[in-house]
Backbone atoms as SQL, in Angstrom:
CREATE TABLE atoms (id INTEGER PRIMARY KEY, chain TEXT, resi INTEGER, resn TEXT, atom TEXT, x REAL, y REAL, z REAL);
INSERT INTO atoms VALUES
  (1, 'A', 1, 'MET', 'N', -10.592, -66.944, 38.754),
  (2, 'A', 1, 'MET', 'CA', -11.236, -65.639, 38.815),
  (3, 'A', 1, 'MET', 'C', -12.442, -65.718, 39.755),
  (4, 'A', 2, 'LEU', 'N', -12.704, -64.600, 40.421),
  (5, 'A', 2, 'LEU', 'CA', -13.731, -64.569, 41.442),
  (6, 'A', 2, 'LEU', 'C', -14.660, -63.383, 41.196),
  (7, 'A', 3, 'LEU', 'N', -15.964, -63.630, 41.182),
  (8, 'A', 3, 'LEU', 'CA', -16.943, -62.558, 41.003),
  (9, 'A', 3, 'LEU', 'C', -17.245, -61.922, 42.354),
  (10, 'A', 4, 'LYS', 'N', -17.063, -60.615, 42.454),
  (11, 'A', 4, 'LYS', 'CA', -17.309, -59.872, 43.691),
  (12, 'A', 4, 'LYS', 'C', -18.472, -58.914, 43.482),
  (13, 'A', 5, 'GLU', 'N', -19.252, -58.704, 44.528),
  (14, 'A', 5, 'GLU', 'CA', -20.340, -57.734, 44.489),
  (15, 'A', 5, 'GLU', 'C', -19.913, -56.490, 45.252),
  (16, 'A', 6, 'ILE', 'N', -20.158, -55.335, 44.673),
  (17, 'A', 6, 'ILE', 'CA', -19.877, -54.071, 45.350),
  (18, 'A', 6, 'ILE', 'C', -21.213, -53.492, 45.788),
  (19, 'A', 7, 'HIS', 'N', -21.357, -53.317, 47.100),
  (20, 'A', 7, 'HIS', 'CA', -22.595, -52.811, 47.687),
  (21, 'A', 7, 'HIS', 'C', -22.388, -51.385, 48.189),
  (22, 'A', 8, 'MET', 'N', -23.493, -50.669, 48.324),
  (23, 'A', 8, 'MET', 'CA', -23.453, -49.327, 48.893),
  (24, 'A', 8, 'MET', 'C', -22.898, -49.412, 50.306),
  (25, 'A', 9, 'PRO', 'N', -21.815, -48.656, 50.592),
  (26, 'A', 9, 'PRO', 'CA', -21.237, -48.735, 51.934),
  (27, 'A', 9, 'PRO', 'C', -22.128, -48.111, 53.001),
  (28, 'A', 10, 'LYS', 'N', -21.799, -48.408, 54.249),
  (29, 'A', 10, 'LYS', 'CA', -22.504, -47.813, 55.377),
  (30, 'A', 10, 'LYS', 'C', -22.269, -46.309, 55.351),
  (31, 'A', 11, 'PHE', 'N', -23.328, -45.554, 55.553),
  (32, 'A', 11, 'PHE', 'CA', -23.203, -44.111, 55.602),
  (33, 'A', 11, 'PHE', 'C', -22.350, -43.739, 56.817),
  (34, 'A', 12, 'PRO', 'N', -21.581, -42.664, 56.739),
  (35, 'A', 12, 'PRO', 'CA', -20.763, -42.267, 57.904),
  (36, 'A', 12, 'PRO', 'C', -21.633, -42.099, 59.148),
  (37, 'A', 13, 'GLU', 'N', -21.114, -42.570, 60.282),
  (38, 'A', 13, 'GLU', 'CA', -21.863, -42.497, 61.534),
  (39, 'A', 13, 'GLU', 'C', -22.229, -41.067, 61.900),
  (40, 'A', 14, 'CYS', 'N', -21.395, -40.115, 61.503),
  (41, 'A', 14, 'CYS', 'CA', -21.650, -38.719, 61.871),
  (42, 'A', 14, 'CYS', 'C', -22.946, -38.200, 61.238),
  (43, 'A', 15, 'TRP', 'N', -23.435, -38.862, 60.176),
  (44, 'A', 15, 'TRP', 'CA', -24.669, -38.399, 59.532),
  (45, 'A', 15, 'TRP', 'C', -25.841, -38.458, 60.497),
  (46, 'A', 16, 'GLU', 'N', -25.838, -39.478, 61.373),
  (47, 'A', 16, 'GLU', 'CA', -26.949, -39.630, 62.306),
  (48, 'A', 16, 'GLU', 'C', -26.893, -38.598, 63.425),
  (49, 'A', 17, 'SER', 'N', -25.693, -38.279, 63.906),
  (50, 'A', 17, 'SER', 'CA', -25.570, -37.339, 65.020),
  (51, 'A', 17, 'SER', 'C', -25.603, -35.885, 64.558),
  (52, 'A', 18, 'CYS', 'N', -24.951, -35.591, 63.467),
  (53, 'A', 18, 'CYS', 'CA', -24.861, -34.206, 62.987),
  (54, 'A', 18, 'CYS', 'C', -26.018, -33.891, 62.049),
  (55, 'A', 19, 'GLY', 'N', -26.119, -34.696, 60.996),
  (56, 'A', 19, 'GLY', 'CA', -27.223, -34.522, 60.053),
  (57, 'A', 19, 'GLY', 'C', -27.056, -33.404, 59.063),
  (58, 'A', 20, 'SER', 'N', -25.973, -32.641, 59.153),
  (59, 'A', 20, 'SER', 'CA', -25.865, -31.477, 58.281),
  (60, 'A', 20, 'SER', 'C', -25.601, -31.838, 56.818),
  (61, 'A', 21, 'CYS', 'N', -24.996, -32.999, 56.560),
  (62, 'A', 21, 'CYS', 'CA', -24.713, -33.366, 55.169),
  (63, 'A', 21, 'CYS', 'C', -25.664, -34.435, 54.651),
  (64, 'A', 22, 'ALA', 'N', -26.557, -34.918, 55.467),
  (65, 'A', 22, 'ALA', 'CA', -27.428, -36.022, 55.067),
  (66, 'A', 22, 'ALA', 'C', -28.879, -35.576, 54.948),
  (67, 'A', 23, 'GLN', 'N', -29.085, -34.438, 54.361),
  (68, 'A', 23, 'GLN', 'CA', -30.443, -33.946, 54.173),
  (69, 'A', 23, 'GLN', 'C', -31.072, -34.631, 52.962),
  (70, 'A', 24, 'GLY', 'N', -32.180, -35.293, 53.152),
  (71, 'A', 24, 'GLY', 'CA', -32.901, -35.909, 52.038),
  (72, 'A', 24, 'GLY', 'C', -32.298, -37.229, 51.608),
  (73, 'A', 25, 'THR', 'N', -32.494, -37.555, 50.341),
  (74, 'A', 25, 'THR', 'CA', -32.073, -38.843, 49.814),
  (75, 'A', 25, 'THR', 'C', -30.625, -38.799, 49.336),
  (76, 'A', 26, 'VAL', 'N', -30.075, -39.977, 49.143),
  (77, 'A', 26, 'VAL', 'CA', -28.749, -40.128, 48.560),
  (78, 'A', 26, 'VAL', 'C', -28.963, -40.632, 47.141),
  (79, 'A', 27, 'SER', 'N', -28.431, -39.906, 46.171),
  (80, 'A', 27, 'SER', 'CA', -28.634, -40.303, 44.776),
  (81, 'A', 27, 'SER', 'C', -27.298, -40.392, 44.048),
  (82, 'A', 28, 'VAL', 'N', -27.320, -41.097, 42.928),
  (83, 'A', 28, 'VAL', 'CA', -26.130, -41.270, 42.103),
  (84, 'A', 28, 'VAL', 'C', -25.987, -40.036, 41.221),
  (85, 'A', 29, 'LEU', 'N', -24.903, -39.304, 41.429),
  (86, 'A', 29, 'LEU', 'CA', -24.627, -38.114, 40.634),
  (87, 'A', 29, 'LEU', 'C', -23.957, -38.495, 39.320),
  (88, 'A', 30, 'GLU', 'N', -22.988, -39.434, 39.409),
  (89, 'A', 30, 'GLU', 'CA', -22.252, -39.830, 38.211),
  (90, 'A', 30, 'GLU', 'C', -21.719, -41.242, 38.374),
  (91, 'A', 31, 'VAL', 'N', -21.855, -42.077, 37.340),
  (92, 'A', 31, 'VAL', 'CA', -21.267, -43.417, 37.297),
  (93, 'A', 31, 'VAL', 'C', -20.015, -43.306, 36.439),
  (94, 'A', 32, 'LEU', 'N', -18.869, -43.686, 36.990),
  (95, 'A', 32, 'LEU', 'CA', -17.585, -43.476, 36.317),
  (96, 'A', 32, 'LEU', 'C', -17.026, -44.712, 35.635),
  (97, 'A', 33, 'VAL', 'N', -17.733, -45.849, 35.736),
  (98, 'A', 33, 'VAL', 'CA', -17.263, -47.090, 35.118),
  (99, 'A', 33, 'VAL', 'C', -18.386, -47.728, 34.313),
  (100, 'A', 34, 'ALA', 'N', -17.995, -48.632, 33.424),
  (101, 'A', 34, 'ALA', 'CA', -18.954, -49.361, 32.582),
  (102, 'A', 34, 'ALA', 'C', -18.481, -50.807, 32.481),
  (103, 'A', 35, 'PRO', 'N', -19.378, -51.723, 32.126),
  (104, 'A', 35, 'PRO', 'CA', -18.953, -53.117, 31.941),
  (105, 'A', 35, 'PRO', 'C', -17.768, -53.210, 30.982),
  (106, 'A', 36, 'GLY', 'N', -16.792, -54.029, 31.379),
  (107, 'A', 36, 'GLY', 'CA', -15.582, -54.205, 30.583),
  (108, 'A', 36, 'GLY', 'C', -14.421, -53.339, 31.038),
  (109, 'A', 37, 'ASP', 'N', -14.699, -52.298, 31.844),
  (110, 'A', 37, 'ASP', 'CA', -13.626, -51.435, 32.343),
  (111, 'A', 37, 'ASP', 'C', -12.770, -52.192, 33.354),
  (112, 'A', 38, 'HIS', 'N', -11.463, -51.984, 33.281),
  (113, 'A', 38, 'HIS', 'CA', -10.531, -52.531, 34.259),
  (114, 'A', 38, 'HIS', 'C', -10.263, -51.433, 35.281),
  (115, 'A', 39, 'ILE', 'N', -10.439, -51.762, 36.558),
  (116, 'A', 39, 'ILE', 'CA', -10.239, -50.769, 37.605),
  (117, 'A', 39, 'ILE', 'C', -9.279, -51.291, 38.670),
  (118, 'A', 40, 'ALA', 'N', -8.627, -50.359, 39.350),
  (119, 'A', 40, 'ALA', 'CA', -7.727, -50.689, 40.443),
  (120, 'A', 40, 'ALA', 'C', -8.462, -50.527, 41.773),
  (121, 'A', 41, 'ARG', 'N', -7.948, -51.156, 42.810),
  (122, 'A', 41, 'ARG', 'CA', -8.503, -50.967, 44.151),
  (123, 'A', 41, 'ARG', 'C', -8.408, -49.480, 44.484),
  (124, 'A', 42, 'ASP', 'N', -9.447, -48.952, 45.069),
  (125, 'A', 42, 'ASP', 'CA', -9.567, -47.556, 45.491),
  (126, 'A', 42, 'ASP', 'C', -9.839, -46.577, 44.342),
  (127, 'A', 43, 'ASP', 'N', -9.975, -47.058, 43.092),
  (128, 'A', 43, 'ASP', 'CA', -10.430, -46.170, 42.014),
  (129, 'A', 43, 'ASP', 'C', -11.853, -45.719, 42.328),
  (130, 'A', 44, 'THR', 'N', -12.161, -44.468, 42.057),
  (131, 'A', 44, 'THR', 'CA', -13.524, -43.977, 42.260),
  (132, 'A', 44, 'THR', 'C', -14.420, -44.583, 41.183),
  (133, 'A', 45, 'ILE', 'N', -15.498, -45.259, 41.619),
  (134, 'A', 45, 'ILE', 'CA', -16.395, -45.915, 40.669),
  (135, 'A', 45, 'ILE', 'C', -17.683, -45.123, 40.446),
  (136, 'A', 46, 'LEU', 'N', -18.055, -44.302, 41.440),
  (137, 'A', 46, 'LEU', 'CA', -19.226, -43.450, 41.272),
  (138, 'A', 46, 'LEU', 'C', -19.185, -42.309, 42.269),
  (139, 'A', 47, 'ILE', 'N', -19.990, -41.302, 41.993),
  (140, 'A', 47, 'ILE', 'CA', -20.108, -40.147, 42.881),
  (141, 'A', 47, 'ILE', 'C', -21.557, -40.059, 43.326),
  (142, 'A', 48, 'LEU', 'N', -21.740, -40.000, 44.641),
  (143, 'A', 48, 'LEU', 'CA', -23.069, -39.873, 45.223),
  (144, 'A', 48, 'LEU', 'C', -23.311, -38.426, 45.612),
  (145, 'A', 49, 'GLU', 'N', -24.581, -38.064, 45.683),
  (146, 'A', 49, 'GLU', 'CA', -24.937, -36.716, 46.082),
  (147, 'A', 49, 'GLU', 'C', -25.991, -36.779, 47.187),
  (148, 'A', 50, 'THR', 'N', -25.768, -35.991, 48.230),
  (149, 'A', 50, 'THR', 'CA', -26.779, -35.809, 49.256),
  (150, 'A', 50, 'THR', 'C', -27.277, -34.378, 49.118),
  (151, 'A', 51, 'GLY', 'N', -28.054, -33.926, 50.056),
  (152, 'A', 51, 'GLY', 'CA', -28.554, -32.559, 49.989),
  (153, 'A', 51, 'GLY', 'C', -27.463, -31.512, 50.008),
  (154, 'A', 52, 'LYS', 'N', -26.295, -31.849, 50.590),
  (155, 'A', 52, 'LYS', 'CA', -25.270, -30.828, 50.754),
  (156, 'A', 52, 'LYS', 'C', -23.879, -31.215, 50.273),
  (157, 'A', 53, 'VAL', 'N', -23.612, -32.489, 50.054),
  (158, 'A', 53, 'VAL', 'CA', -22.259, -32.903, 49.690),
  (159, 'A', 53, 'VAL', 'C', -22.275, -33.934, 48.565),
  (160, 'A', 54, 'ALA', 'N', -21.117, -34.035, 47.885),
  (161, 'A', 54, 'ALA', 'CA', -20.884, -35.098, 46.904),
  (162, 'A', 54, 'ALA', 'C', -19.832, -36.024, 47.509),
  (163, 'A', 55, 'LEU', 'N', -20.042, -37.332, 47.383),
  (164, 'A', 55, 'LEU', 'CA', -19.134, -38.320, 47.962),
  (165, 'A', 55, 'LEU', 'C', -18.603, -39.252, 46.883),
  (166, 'A', 56, 'ASP', 'N', -17.281, -39.396, 46.818),
  (167, 'A', 56, 'ASP', 'CA', -16.660, -40.364, 45.916),
  (168, 'A', 56, 'ASP', 'C', -16.719, -41.737, 46.567),
  (169, 'A', 57, 'ILE', 'N', -17.163, -42.748, 45.814),
  (170, 'A', 57, 'ILE', 'CA', -17.220, -44.119, 46.308),
  (171, 'A', 57, 'ILE', 'C', -16.125, -44.915, 45.592),
  (172, 'A', 58, 'PRO', 'N', -15.143, -45.434, 46.348),
  (173, 'A', 58, 'PRO', 'CA', -14.047, -46.197, 45.745),
  (174, 'A', 58, 'PRO', 'C', -14.383, -47.685, 45.622),
  (175, 'A', 59, 'SER', 'N', -13.677, -48.350, 44.725),
  (176, 'A', 59, 'SER', 'CA', -13.816, -49.798, 44.596),
  (177, 'A', 59, 'SER', 'C', -12.997, -50.478, 45.686),
  (178, 'A', 60, 'PRO', 'N', -13.565, -51.471, 46.362),
  (179, 'A', 60, 'PRO', 'CA', -12.799, -52.197, 47.368),
  (180, 'A', 60, 'PRO', 'C', -11.834, -53.226, 46.771),
  (181, 'A', 61, 'TRP', 'N', -11.937, -53.490, 45.468),
  (182, 'A', 61, 'TRP', 'CA', -11.085, -54.475, 44.806),
  (183, 'A', 61, 'TRP', 'C', -10.652, -53.990, 43.430),
  (184, 'A', 62, 'ALA', 'N', -9.625, -54.646, 42.900),
  (185, 'A', 62, 'ALA', 'CA', -9.209, -54.452, 41.512),
  (186, 'A', 62, 'ALA', 'C', -9.886, -55.527, 40.669),
  (187, 'A', 63, 'GLY', 'N', -10.124, -55.223, 39.396),
  (188, 'A', 63, 'GLY', 'CA', -10.715, -56.222, 38.516),
  (189, 'A', 63, 'GLY', 'C', -11.395, -55.602, 37.319),
  (190, 'A', 64, 'THR', 'N', -12.257, -56.389, 36.697),
  (191, 'A', 64, 'THR', 'CA', -12.996, -55.961, 35.508),
  (192, 'A', 64, 'THR', 'C', -14.472, -55.850, 35.857),
  (193, 'A', 65, 'VAL', 'N', -15.061, -54.704, 35.545),
  (194, 'A', 65, 'VAL', 'CA', -16.481, -54.482, 35.816),
  (195, 'A', 65, 'VAL', 'C', -17.294, -55.425, 34.928),
  (196, 'A', 66, 'GLN', 'N', -18.189, -56.200, 35.562),
  (197, 'A', 66, 'GLN', 'CA', -19.043, -57.125, 34.824),
  (198, 'A', 66, 'GLN', 'C', -20.425, -56.540, 34.567),
  (199, 'A', 67, 'GLU', 'N', -21.012, -55.931, 35.614),
  (200, 'A', 67, 'GLU', 'CA', -22.365, -55.406, 35.500),
  (201, 'A', 67, 'GLU', 'C', -22.501, -54.187, 36.400),
  (202, 'A', 68, 'VAL', 'N', -23.134, -53.146, 35.889),
  (203, 'A', 68, 'VAL', 'CA', -23.444, -51.954, 36.683),
  (204, 'A', 68, 'VAL', 'C', -24.950, -51.971, 36.917),
  (205, 'A', 69, 'ARG', 'N', -25.357, -51.952, 38.192),
  (206, 'A', 69, 'ARG', 'CA', -26.767, -52.109, 38.552),
  (207, 'A', 69, 'ARG', 'C', -27.475, -50.792, 38.861),
  (208, 'A', 70, 'ILE', 'N', -26.749, -49.676, 38.798),
  (209, 'A', 70, 'ILE', 'CA', -27.327, -48.372, 39.119),
  (210, 'A', 70, 'ILE', 'C', -27.044, -47.417, 37.953),
  (211, 'A', 71, 'ALA', 'N', -27.789, -46.317, 37.919),
  (212, 'A', 71, 'ALA', 'CA', -27.604, -45.319, 36.869),
  (213, 'A', 71, 'ALA', 'C', -27.664, -43.929, 37.492),
  (214, 'A', 72, 'GLU', 'N', -27.169, -42.959, 36.768),
  (215, 'A', 72, 'GLU', 'CA', -27.219, -41.583, 37.240),
  (216, 'A', 72, 'GLU', 'C', -28.662, -41.198, 37.529),
  (217, 'A', 73, 'GLY', 'N', -28.862, -40.564, 38.690),
  (218, 'A', 73, 'GLY', 'CA', -30.191, -40.147, 39.101),
  (219, 'A', 73, 'GLY', 'C', -30.901, -41.132, 40.020),
  (220, 'A', 74, 'ASP', 'N', -30.415, -42.385, 40.076),
  (221, 'A', 74, 'ASP', 'CA', -31.018, -43.371, 40.976),
  (222, 'A', 74, 'ASP', 'C', -30.778, -42.985, 42.430),
  (223, 'A', 75, 'THR', 'N', -31.732, -43.293, 43.287),
  (224, 'A', 75, 'THR', 'CA', -31.491, -43.173, 44.721),
  (225, 'A', 75, 'THR', 'C', -30.980, -44.517, 45.213),
  (226, 'A', 76, 'VAL', 'N', -30.085, -44.484, 46.210),
  (227, 'A', 76, 'VAL', 'CA', -29.479, -45.717, 46.709),
  (228, 'A', 76, 'VAL', 'C', -29.591, -45.779, 48.226),
  (229, 'A', 77, 'ASP', 'N', -29.674, -47.002, 48.726),
  (230, 'A', 77, 'ASP', 'CA', -29.747, -47.257, 50.151),
  (231, 'A', 77, 'ASP', 'C', -28.533, -48.060, 50.592),
  (232, 'A', 78, 'GLU', 'N', -28.203, -47.948, 51.852),
  (233, 'A', 78, 'GLU', 'CA', -27.103, -48.705, 52.422),
  (234, 'A', 78, 'GLU', 'C', -27.294, -50.188, 52.140),
  (235, 'A', 79, 'GLY', 'N', -26.232, -50.847, 51.658),
  (236, 'A', 79, 'GLY', 'CA', -26.272, -52.274, 51.380),
  (237, 'A', 79, 'GLY', 'C', -26.747, -52.638, 49.985),
  (238, 'A', 80, 'GLU', 'N', -27.254, -51.684, 49.222),
  (239, 'A', 80, 'GLU', 'CA', -27.768, -51.960, 47.872),
  (240, 'A', 80, 'GLU', 'C', -26.637, -52.396, 46.946),
  (241, 'A', 81, 'LEU', 'N', -26.913, -53.372, 46.075),
  (242, 'A', 81, 'LEU', 'CA', -25.933, -53.840, 45.097),
  (243, 'A', 81, 'LEU', 'C', -25.727, -52.772, 44.042),
  (244, 'A', 82, 'LEU', 'N', -24.464, -52.331, 43.886),
  (245, 'A', 82, 'LEU', 'CA', -24.134, -51.301, 42.912),
  (246, 'A', 82, 'LEU', 'C', -23.611, -51.894, 41.608),
  (247, 'A', 83, 'MET', 'N', -22.704, -52.875, 41.725),
  (248, 'A', 83, 'MET', 'CA', -22.129, -53.480, 40.532),
  (249, 'A', 83, 'MET', 'C', -21.414, -54.770, 40.901),
  (250, 'A', 84, 'THR', 'N', -21.063, -55.537, 39.878),
  (251, 'A', 84, 'THR', 'CA', -20.278, -56.744, 40.078),
  (252, 'A', 84, 'THR', 'C', -18.939, -56.561, 39.376),
  (253, 'A', 85, 'LEU', 'N', -17.930, -57.236, 39.933),
  (254, 'A', 85, 'LEU', 'CA', -16.552, -57.080, 39.476),
  (255, 'A', 85, 'LEU', 'C', -15.911, -58.455, 39.436),
  (256, 'A', 86, 'LEU', 'N', -15.182, -58.754, 38.372),
  (257, 'A', 86, 'LEU', 'CA', -14.476, -60.010, 38.246),
  (258, 'A', 86, 'LEU', 'C', -13.024, -59.780, 38.636),
  (259, 'A', 87, 'GLU', 'N', -12.599, -60.395, 39.755),
  (260, 'A', 87, 'GLU', 'CA', -11.217, -60.271, 40.210),
  (261, 'A', 87, 'GLU', 'C', -10.335, -61.218, 39.403),
  (262, 'A', 88, 'PRO', 'N', -9.121, -60.781, 39.099),
  (263, 'A', 88, 'PRO', 'CA', -8.198, -61.661, 38.357),
  (264, 'A', 88, 'PRO', 'C', -7.729, -62.826, 39.204);
């Protein structure tokens, strides 16, 4: 078994050029998993909110959630550790 870290992905490049959906901070709208949950690759693990849009963040791997490092209402930055996952 292998412990994987899930980090905040790079914001879409269009946010810098357009800016229409990236007003203000990026915050956690909803956390959809908890420690002990089994998830599949590409399952939505949380929903982020910007000034104008909500973004689903998928898991890059399948496995069991070990630790969730963020909570609803938290602001997040690119590269921030969101959670750890134990791969089978």
